[in-house]
A tleap script that builds the chain and sets N, CA, C and O, in Angstrom:
source leaprc.protein.ff14SB
mol = sequence {
  NMET ILE PRO MET GLN ILE ALA ALA LEU LEU
  PRO GLY LEU ASN LEU VAL ILE GLY LEU VAL
  ASP GLY LEU LEU ILE PHE ARG LYS GLY ARG
  ASN THR LEU HIE ASP ASP ILE ALA ASP THR
  LYS VAL ILE VAL VAL SER LYS LYS VAL ILE
  MET VAL PRO ASP ASP GLY CASN
}
set mol.1.N position { 36.101 116.353 85.832 }
set mol.1.CA position { 34.961 115.437 85.799 }
set mol.1.C position { 35.061 114.499 84.603 }
set mol.1.O position { 35.577 114.871 83.548 }
set mol.2.N position { 34.573 113.306 84.777 }
set mol.2.CA position { 34.558 112.371 83.657 }
set mol.2.C position { 33.304 112.625 82.825 }
set mol.2.O position { 32.346 113.210 83.330 }
set mol.3.N position { 33.288 112.207 81.581 }
set mol.3.CA position { 32.175 112.518 80.680 }
set mol.3.C position { 30.785 112.123 81.198 }
set mol.3.O position { 29.829 112.867 80.976 }
set mol.4.N position { 30.642 110.987 81.875 }
set mol.4.CA position { 29.321 110.575 82.346 }
set mol.4.C position { 28.838 111.487 83.476 }
set mol.4.O position { 27.634 111.708 83.604 }
set mol.5.N position { 29.736 112.015 84.290 }
set mol.5.CA position { 29.341 112.949 85.341 }
set mol.5.C position { 28.889 114.267 84.744 }
set mol.5.O position { 27.950 114.891 85.238 }
set mol.6.N position { 29.550 114.687 83.692 }
set mol.6.CA position { 29.152 115.909 83.004 }
set mol.6.C position { 27.759 115.722 82.397 }
set mol.6.O position { 26.925 116.625 82.463 }
set mol.7.N position { 27.512 114.563 81.815 }
set mol.7.CA position { 26.208 114.281 81.211 }
set mol.7.C position { 25.101 114.296 82.256 }
set mol.7.O position { 23.972 114.676 81.946 }
set mol.8.N position { 25.400 113.890 83.485 }
set mol.8.CA position { 24.389 113.876 84.542 }
set mol.8.C position { 23.954 115.290 84.917 }
set mol.8.O position { 22.856 115.482 85.438 }
set mol.9.N position { 24.791 116.262 84.661 }
set mol.9.CA position { 24.457 117.642 84.979 }
set mol.9.C position { 23.519 118.269 83.946 }
set mol.9.O position { 22.865 119.270 84.237 }
set mol.10.N position { 23.449 117.701 82.767 }
set mol.10.CA position { 22.608 118.234 81.698 }
set mol.10.C position { 21.454 117.271 81.443 }
set mol.10.O position { 21.679 116.167 80.946 }
set mol.11.N position { 20.219 117.666 81.775 }
set mol.11.CA position { 19.073 116.747 81.759 }
set mol.11.C position { 18.868 115.937 80.484 }
set mol.11.O position { 18.803 114.712 80.582 }
set mol.12.N position { 18.765 116.507 79.340 }
set mol.12.CA position { 18.474 115.769 78.113 }
set mol.12.C position { 19.661 114.992 77.579 }
set mol.12.O position { 19.495 113.956 76.935 }
set mol.13.N position { 20.843 115.485 77.841 }
set mol.13.CA position { 22.052 114.853 77.322 }
set mol.13.C position { 22.277 113.485 77.953 }
set mol.13.O position { 22.804 112.585 77.300 }
set mol.14.N position { 21.888 113.319 79.199 }
set mol.14.CA position { 22.054 112.043 79.882 }
set mol.14.C position { 21.253 110.950 79.180 }
set mol.14.O position { 21.736 109.826 79.040 }
set mol.15.N position { 20.054 111.259 78.745 }
set mol.15.CA position { 19.215 110.299 78.029 }
set mol.15.C position { 19.859 109.894 76.703 }
set mol.15.O position { 19.887 108.713 76.357 }
set mol.16.N position { 20.368 110.861 75.976 }
set mol.16.CA position { 20.995 110.595 74.678 }
set mol.16.C position { 22.252 109.741 74.845 }
set mol.16.O position { 22.459 108.789 74.093 }
set mol.17.N position { 23.083 110.073 75.816 }
set mol.17.CA position { 24.314 109.307 76.031 }
set mol.17.C position { 23.986 107.883 76.466 }
set mol.17.O position { 24.655 106.941 76.042 }
set mol.18.N position { 22.972 107.712 77.301 }
set mol.18.CA position { 22.561 106.375 77.720 }
set mol.18.C position { 22.072 105.542 76.550 }
set mol.18.O position { 22.367 104.350 76.466 }
set mol.19.N position { 21.325 106.162 75.649 }
set mol.19.CA position { 20.830 105.453 74.464 }
set mol.19.C position { 21.983 105.073 73.536 }
set mol.19.O position { 22.050 103.942 73.055 }
set mol.20.N position { 22.878 106.007 73.291 }
set mol.20.CA position { 24.035 105.741 72.429 }
set mol.20.C position { 24.909 104.649 73.041 }
set mol.20.O position { 25.401 103.771 72.333 }
set mol.21.N position { 25.099 104.707 74.358 }
set mol.21.CA position { 25.906 103.697 75.060 }
set mol.21.C position { 25.334 102.297 74.820 }
set mol.21.O position { 26.081 101.362 74.532 }
set mol.22.N position { 24.039 102.156 74.935 }
set mol.22.CA position { 23.409 100.856 74.719 }
set mol.22.C position { 23.457 100.394 73.278 }
set mol.22.O position { 23.621 99.203 73.012 }
set mol.23.N position { 23.316 101.315 72.354 }
set mol.23.CA position { 23.315 100.941 70.938 }
set mol.23.C position { 24.705 100.584 70.405 }
set mol.23.O position { 24.823 99.869 69.410 }
set mol.24.N position { 25.737 101.069 71.051 }
set mol.24.CA position { 27.095 100.789 70.580 }
set mol.24.C position { 27.490 99.324 70.755 }
set mol.24.O position { 28.517 98.902 70.225 }
set mol.25.N position { 26.707 98.552 71.477 }
set mol.25.CA position { 27.020 97.128 71.665 }
set mol.25.C position { 26.923 96.352 70.351 }
set mol.25.O position { 27.440 95.239 70.249 }
set mol.26.N position { 26.275 96.922 69.362 }
set mol.26.CA position { 26.121 96.251 68.076 }
set mol.26.C position { 27.332 96.436 67.166 }
set mol.26.O position { 27.318 95.984 66.021 }
set mol.27.N position { 28.376 97.096 67.661 }
set mol.27.CA position { 29.600 97.231 66.867 }
set mol.27.C position { 30.333 95.895 66.806 }
set mol.27.O position { 30.011 94.965 67.545 }
set mol.28.N position { 31.309 95.811 65.929 }
set mol.28.CA position { 32.048 94.576 65.721 }
set mol.28.C position { 32.691 94.059 67.007 }
set mol.28.O position { 32.634 92.859 67.273 }
set mol.29.N position { 33.297 94.926 67.806 }
set mol.29.CA position { 33.969 94.508 69.024 }
set mol.29.C position { 33.043 94.303 70.203 }
set mol.29.O position { 33.494 93.885 71.269 }
set mol.30.N position { 31.750 94.589 70.041 }
set mol.30.CA position { 30.717 94.436 71.078 }
set mol.30.C position { 30.988 95.272 72.326 }
set mol.30.O position { 30.445 94.979 73.391 }
set mol.31.N position { 31.821 96.311 72.209 }
set mol.31.CA position { 32.053 97.167 73.362 }
set mol.31.C position { 31.193 98.427 73.267 }
set mol.31.O position { 30.873 98.896 72.175 }
set mol.32.N position { 30.831 98.958 74.422 }
set mol.32.CA position { 29.962 100.123 74.494 }
set mol.32.C position { 30.775 101.362 74.839 }
set mol.32.O position { 31.996 101.298 74.980 }
set mol.33.N position { 30.095 102.472 74.970 }
set mol.33.CA position { 30.765 103.733 75.274 }
set mol.33.C position { 31.488 103.657 76.619 }
set mol.33.O position { 32.623 104.116 76.744 }
set mol.34.N position { 30.829 103.077 77.622 }
set mol.34.CA position { 31.494 103.008 78.928 }
set mol.34.C position { 32.692 102.058 78.905 }
set mol.34.O position { 33.617 102.221 79.701 }
set mol.35.N position { 32.692 101.070 78.007 }
set mol.35.CA position { 33.874 100.216 77.838 }
set mol.35.C position { 35.021 101.019 77.244 }
set mol.35.O position { 36.173 100.861 77.649 }
set mol.36.N position { 34.708 101.878 76.287 }
set mol.36.CA position { 35.741 102.715 75.672 }
set mol.36.C position { 36.309 103.717 76.681 }
set mol.36.O position { 37.518 103.950 76.710 }
set mol.37.N position { 35.443 104.307 77.504 }
set mol.37.CA position { 35.900 105.274 78.498 }
set mol.37.C position { 36.801 104.597 79.529 }
set mol.37.O position { 37.836 105.144 79.911 }
set mol.38.N position { 36.400 103.395 79.979 }
set mol.38.CA position { 37.171 102.679 81.005 }
set mol.38.C position { 38.321 101.877 80.413 }
set mol.38.O position { 39.118 101.299 81.151 }
set mol.39.N position { 38.412 101.836 79.086 }
set mol.39.CA position { 39.450 101.084 78.373 }
set mol.39.C position { 39.418 99.603 78.762 }
set mol.39.O position { 40.454 98.993 79.025 }
set mol.40.N position { 38.194 99.035 78.792 }
set mol.40.CA position { 38.028 97.616 79.088 }
set mol.40.C position { 37.814 96.846 77.799 }
set mol.40.O position { 37.530 97.433 76.755 }
set mol.41.N position { 37.949 95.543 77.874 }
set mol.41.CA position { 37.765 94.688 76.708 }
set mol.41.C position { 36.611 93.723 76.961 }
set mol.41.O position { 36.413 93.256 78.083 }
set mol.42.N position { 35.863 93.434 75.923 }
set mol.42.CA position { 34.758 92.488 76.002 }
set mol.42.C position { 35.295 91.120 75.610 }
set mol.42.O position { 35.977 90.987 74.593 }
set mol.43.N position { 34.990 90.099 76.415 }
set mol.43.CA position { 35.426 88.747 76.085 }
set mol.43.C position { 34.204 87.904 75.741 }
set mol.43.O position { 33.095 88.186 76.193 }
set mol.44.N position { 34.419 86.879 74.945 }
set mol.44.CA position { 33.341 85.979 74.542 }
set mol.44.C position { 33.467 84.697 75.357 }
set mol.44.O position { 34.532 84.080 75.402 }
set mol.45.N position { 32.383 84.308 75.991 }
set mol.45.CA position { 32.343 83.090 76.792 }
set mol.45.C position { 31.471 82.087 76.054 }
set mol.45.O position { 30.396 82.430 75.562 }
set mol.46.N position { 31.934 80.860 75.980 }
set mol.46.CA position { 31.189 79.817 75.285 }
set mol.46.C position { 29.830 79.615 75.937 }
set mol.46.O position { 29.705 79.652 77.161 }
set mol.47.N position { 28.812 79.400 75.108 }
set mol.47.CA position { 27.461 79.166 75.604 }
set mol.47.C position { 27.132 77.676 75.652 }
set mol.47.O position { 25.985 77.310 75.908 }
set mol.48.N position { 28.105 76.825 75.414 }
set mol.48.CA position { 27.880 75.400 75.405 }
set mol.48.C position { 27.541 74.906 76.815 }
set mol.48.O position { 28.250 75.219 77.771 }
set mol.49.N position { 26.466 74.141 76.941 }
set mol.49.CA position { 26.029 73.614 78.228 }
set mol.49.C position { 26.249 72.103 78.228 }
set mol.49.O position { 25.828 71.398 77.310 }
set mol.50.N position { 26.915 71.623 79.270 }
set mol.50.CA position { 27.166 70.193 79.386 }
set mol.50.C position { 26.258 69.666 80.490 }
set mol.50.O position { 26.314 70.139 81.626 }
set mol.51.N position { 25.429 68.695 80.157 }
set mol.51.CA position { 24.516 68.097 81.131 }
set mol.51.C position { 25.213 66.925 81.806 }
set mol.51.O position { 25.732 66.032 81.136 }
set mol.52.N position { 25.221 66.932 83.135 }
set mol.52.CA position { 25.822 65.850 83.897 }
set mol.52.C position { 24.681 65.066 84.551 }
set mol.52.O position { 23.855 65.657 85.247 }
set mol.53.N position { 24.621 63.746 84.340 }
set mol.53.CA position { 23.535 62.974 84.946 }
set mol.53.C position { 23.630 62.976 86.462 }
set mol.53.O position { 24.719 62.936 87.035 }
set mol.54.N position { 22.472 63.024 87.096 }
set mol.54.CA position { 22.394 63.001 88.552 }
set mol.54.C position { 22.542 61.552 89.021 }
set mol.54.O position { 21.835 60.664 88.545 }
set mol.55.N position { 23.476 61.320 89.970 }
set mol.55.CA position { 23.714 59.949 90.422 }
set mol.55.C position { 22.771 59.533 91.567 }
set mol.55.O position { 22.893 58.428 92.094 }
set mol.56.N position { 21.844 60.404 91.946 }
set mol.56.CA position { 20.837 60.068 92.943 }
set mol.56.C position { 21.247 60.334 94.370 }
set mol.56.O position { 20.469 60.056 95.282 }
set mol.57.N position { 22.419 60.854 94.602 }
set mol.57.CA position { 22.858 61.147 95.984 }
set mol.57.C position { 22.457 62.526 96.398 }
set mol.57.O position { 22.741 62.940 97.522 }
savepdb mol mol.pdb
quit
């Protein structure tokens, strides 16, 4: 079993793991516990918005 499935079997532990998972996003790499388990990487996407004028069509 993977760690999250094991946590689902124990009532209080699931709440703690869910809270820790959410709080880990504040780390330098912005990855959470489930990112570490799945060995995924967090990427940064630009938030710049470009407004294009409407040509009326």
